[in-house]
N, C-alpha and C positions, 0 to 999 in steps of 0.2 A: 794523625800518624797514616802514612800509605798503605795502599791496598796489600804489599807486599812485605810488612812488618809480621812477623807471624803474632798469631795472639792466643790464648786460652782463658774461655771464660767457663765461669763457674754459676749458674741460676738457678735458686738464690743461691749465694754463697754463703750467707751464716740463719740457720734456720734450724730447728727441731729435728731432731736426727730422724724422725718416721718422714721428713719432706723428702719426696725424689727432687735428683738434681737434673739439671740441662747440663752436661759437659759439651762444647764446641772449637772446636779449633779451624782457624782462618790464617791466611795468608801462608800456608807451609807448599813449596813445593811439591808440585804432583810428584805422588811416588809411596816409596812405607816414610812411616811415621811412627816412633816409639812414644807410650804413653805409659808413665810411672806411676805411682801411690804409694807414699808411704804417711804410716799413722806412729808417732812416738805416741805409745798408750801413757796418761799420766801412773798408769802403774809398775813405769820401765819398761813393760815389754815393746818391741820392735814389732812394727807388719807394715810387709809389699806386696806388691801386687804391679803386673805388667805385662802390655799386649805392644804388638804390631798391627798399625791402620796403613789402608793406602789412602791418601790423600787425593781427593776429585779432581779433576785440574784446575778449579777455579780454587786452588789450596785448604778445600777443607776437611771437616773431620765431624760426623755429628754420632757421637759415642751411640745415643737412644734412634739411631739410620741405621750407623754402621756397624759390620760384626766386624771384628780384627781376625787378620789373615792367620793371626798365629799368637800365642800366650797362655794366663791363667783362665782366658773365659771366651766362649765363642759364640756368642749370642748379641746382636743390638740393645744394650741396655748400660745406659751411665752408670748405674750405681752399683754395676759389677764390677768398676774399679775399687769396691768398699768391700760386696761380700767375697770375692776371691781372693781378697790378702791372706799370706801367710803369715805366720808368727816365726819371725827368724832369729827372735830373743826373748828369753823366758821374764818374765815380771821380778822384777825385785822389790815391790810395795806389793803384795797377791792382798792386803785391805783396801788399796784403790780399786781393783779389779771390779769390784761391783758398785761402785761411788758415782755420784752423779758430775764428774766432772766434765765440761765440756769437750771436744774431742777434735782436734786440728789436722787436718791429714791435705798434706802438700802434694800436688798433682803437676807431673812435667813432661813434656812433651818436644822431642826433638827428633830432627831428620835424620839421616845415619853419618852424614861428615861432622853434624855437631853442630853446623852454619848455622840452621834455623831451630831456635830456639823459644820456648814461652812456659810458665809456669805460672799458679794461683792455687789459693790455700782455700781449702772449705772449711766450715764450721760447722760442728754437730750438738745440739745442744739438748739435754734434756728436761735441765728447766730452761724455761724459756720468760722474756720478761714479765712479770705481775703475777709470777707464782713464787710460791711464800715456802719456806720450810719448818716444819716444830719437830724437834724430836720428843716422845713420846714416853714417861717414866708415869703414871695412874693408873693409880686401881688393881696395880700387878700387870699389867698391859706392855709391854716392850714395842716399840716401832717407831717411823716416823709420817707426819701426816704430810703434804702438799697440797695446798691450797690455791686455787686457778685465782687470776686476775680477777676484778670485780668484786662486787659488795656482795654478792651473793644474794641471798641463798643458792648453795650448789647440790645435786644430787651427789650422793657418795660410792664409794668404792672400795673393798678390801681386798689388798691384794697378799696374797700368800708365796711363800717357795713352797719347794720340794722337799726332796731328801736331803741335799745339801745343807740346808736349813741358813739362818742368816736373816738378813731386813732386804724385801726387795725392793730399794729405791726406786731403781731405772725406770721398770716397768709404772710403779706409781706414779714419777714425775710428770712421765709422760700420758698418764690418764689425766692428771691435771691440764695439761697442754690444751686438754677436748674439753675443758671444763667441768672436771670432777674434782670434788676432793678425795683424794686417795688418801686412804690410810694402810700402808706396807707394816703388815703386821709380821713381828717375829714370834715364832714359837720355841726354839731351842736355836742353839749354835750362834748366840746374840749376846751381849753383854745382859746378866742379871736374868738368865733365863739357863735352862738343863742343855749340857753339853750334847744331849743325846734326845731323839726322837720318841724313848722308850714310854710307854704308858702317858703320855699327853693326856690332861683331861679334858674333856669336849666342852667342860664348865667356863676354860680359860674364855673359848671363841666366843661363846654367849655372852660371857661377860662384856665382850669386847666389841660384839653387836650393838650389844643394850648399849656401851660408853659411846660409839659412834652415833645411836641417834638422840644420846642424851646430852653430851657435849658436842659432837659436830652438825648438828641440826639440820641434815642434810633436807632439800627441795624438796616438796611432795613426800617427806619421808623417806625417799627413794634409797636404798643399800643395795648394792650389788655385792657379789663375791665373784672373786676370781683366783685359780690357782693354777699352777701346774704340777705335770706327775703328782708326787702322793701329795700334792697342794691342789691337784683336779681331783683327786680320789676325795681327797679333804673337802673340798667345794662342795660335791654332792651332798655326803655327810651333811653337814653344816644346812645346806637348805633344802634337804630332806628331816633332819631333826627339828631344825629352828623354822619350820615354812613363815610363820607370822614376824619373823624380822628379814628375811633373806628375799627378796624382791624380783633378782634375776641372779642365774649362777652360768657361770662362762669359767668351761673345765679343760685346759689342753692337757694332751697326752693323757685321760684321764683312766681309771681304773675304774669297772662296774660291780668290784668286791671288795671286802677289806684285806689287806695284807698285811703281813707278821714286820718286823723292825728290818728283814732284808739286811740292807748294808748300813742303817743308818742307828742301830743298837750299841746298847752299854758295849763294851769292852768285856768277850767274852761270851755275849749274848746269844742262842739261837737266833737265827734269821726269821723262823716263826714265833717271837716271843711278841706279846701286845705292842702294840702302838698305838692304841685309843682307848680311851677310858671314858666311861660316866655312871656318877653316883660313884666313885672307888671299884665298879666292876669293867673287865677288859673286855670291851666287842670282839667277837668270836674273828678268827680270823682265814681266808681260805687253806693255809697250809697245815691250821694245826689239827691232829690226829686223821690226818689224810694218806689214808693208803695209797690215794694213788700219784702223791706230790712224787715229783722226781726232783732233784738238787743239783741232777749231774750237768746242765748246761748253764747252771748259778756257780756251781763249784769249781767249773775248771779252769784249768791251768794252761792256756795254749803255749806253742813254745817259741822261743825268742821273745821279738815285742810285740806279738801281736794282742789285740785288746781282746777282751772277753766281750762275748755276746751273748745275753743271757736269756732271751725275748722267748726262746724256745722253754725254758721250764717254767715258765708262766702259762702253756697251755695245758701242763699234765693235771691241778689239783681241779682244774675245770670239770675233766672227765668224772668226777665225783659230785652226783647232783645235790647230795646232803651235804655236803661242805657248801657249795655254790650257795644253796639255799640261807645256812645261818651267815652266811659273811654278804650276803646281797645287798645292796647299799638300797634303801628303799626309796627309788626315786619319784614311784609316784605319788608319794607325800609333800613333793616339791610343787607349793605353789605358785609360779612363776614362768618366764621362759627360762629358756635354758639352751646353752650352745656349745658344740664340742667339736673341740679341735686335734686332729691326728693324724700322724704319719706309716702312710703304709708299709713303710721299709722301717720302724720303730724297731731299733736291736735292743733297747731296756724292756719295754713288756709291748703284749698286742694292744696298745691304742685304739686303733681301727676296730679291731673285731670288739673292745671292751665299748667302744662309743658307738656301735653299727648295733650291739645289744641294748645299750640302753634309751638308744632313740627306739627300737622296735617296743620294747617295755613300757618306755610313756606313750606311745600309739595306741599299745594293746589294754592298756588304763583309762584309755579316752582323755588323756592329757588335753587341757582346753588353753594353754599355750602356748605358742611358736617356741620350736625344736630347731634347732642348726645345726647341722654336721658339715663343718669343712673338712674334707680331707686332703692333707698334703699328698701328692700322689707321688711315690717314690723318694718322701720324706721320711727323717729320722724323728728321734724320740725331742731334740733341741729347736722346738717351734718356739717361736718369742718375738722378739719386735725386730720389725725392719731394720733395711739398711745397716749392717753388722756384719762382721766378718763371719763364714758359715765353712770356714774352713777345717777348723779343728773338731773334727767329728770323734776321734779316741783322745780321751782324758779321764785323768783320775777323780775315783769318786770323792765329793770332799771330804765326806768321814770316814768312809773305810780306806780310800788312799789307791784301791784296787782300781787300773786302768780297764774304762768300759767303751765302747762303740755307740754309740746311738744310732747310727744305723743313718741310710737318707747320702744324698751326694751335696757337695757346695752347692750347686746349681737349685737342686732341688728346696733344700732347705730354705735357701734367700728365697723363693716362690713360695713357698708352704707361708713364711715368715709375712711377704707382701701381703700374700692372698688374706692369710688368716687375719691381721691387724687391721684391715681394710673393712673386713666382714664385721669383726669385734667391735668398731665404731657403729655400724650400722644398727647393729644388733641392739647395742647400749642407747642408741638416740630412739629405735624405736619404742624398746621394753620402757625407757621414760616418760615417752611419750604416753604409752597404751595405761601406764600406771597415774600420770596426773590423770589422763581421762577419767579414769576413776574414780579417783581421790576426789576431781571435781563434782564430784556425783554425790560424797561423800558414801562410796560404796563397802561395806562391812567386809570387817578384815583385812583390810588396807589400812597400813600401819602409817599415823599423820595424816589420816583423810580432810584433817579438818584444818593442817596446819597453813603457814603461809606458802604459798607457793611459787617456785623460781622460774626461772627463765630457762630455756632452753639451750644446753649444753652446746660449747661452738661444733 
């Protein structure tokens, strides 16, 4: 191949979704080069991005070195090809949106006259080689377990969704890629489960934790729990109510207090209706019988196609100290490290304020395990996996159908995704290592302290 032949290299071409790629062009005429990316998602939706770069005198463009002159992003970042993608066609098979199909992204580059062209395909995988999948319908539990490559045993993590319900397979599959046995646990809006979040018994999760320990047999007895939004609230509830069963908690955009059903309850149910129960009794939530509660921002109906930004409503019930005390999650009971992820421009609820309060309360109670708070500056509510499109900021709530804005910008949300995911992997590795050190010493109160040790996850 001679030096004037246009080339487009993606390295690595085929890898896990959370692996950042290098994208480099060569052999183009000096001057403008248009770079386009297209994803035909397995759910039938179509996503596209494009930007114009200026090739150097040697005919090269390095997307990690060079910022585009114009287009859908404006910073040196090869993964901007992905996160800046805009949806130009809606899904035709919405059930596959949250599945773990590999994503194939076609990248094209061409000069203005079209004479110099190159293309390449990038594959993003949720399920990497060696990871196995098992659907779970056992002991009343519903979910999917992803096991990493290798004989194990492996540390375990239970992964929870928020108020959209369903089964969070994508995140679980990627935890398995990092060496964890990951249980994507459904608790509503999934086959065999209630359609709504209303009056969900915490006993269900206690059973899931016990099942994980008994059946999945995690290395050194290590079980972490992670969830987002209502799942973040739930993560902290479980870690505080079952401290002997939860060894680490990772709460994405969480709340510091219990809320009502909000938009995920049964039809006709008031938004302050109970979500969680214990021994048949509902847990108090901050909205109930609270004279300071102001639902105006929650119930707003903006003109035209403007989405609802409801976060302001969630500040009002916090003005009532008695209601906050009754609904506060007793995080001081958590017996392990805690990680919090928030967005400073969260349009759903004030997750940064909640996270700062949680961290402050843990410090005030002398929490003896590490606490980390990753603030997504300028980011919104939808913080999760890296290297995915972040432009769909306003979308219908999966249960209520109301179009909500999560807040943030595509660039800020993409940065928060990448930074928090890297921080989560480091946090989990440290938590598992510290737990292993305690277990090897036979420390009291460490579940599985005398069990078979497992190797550190990748």
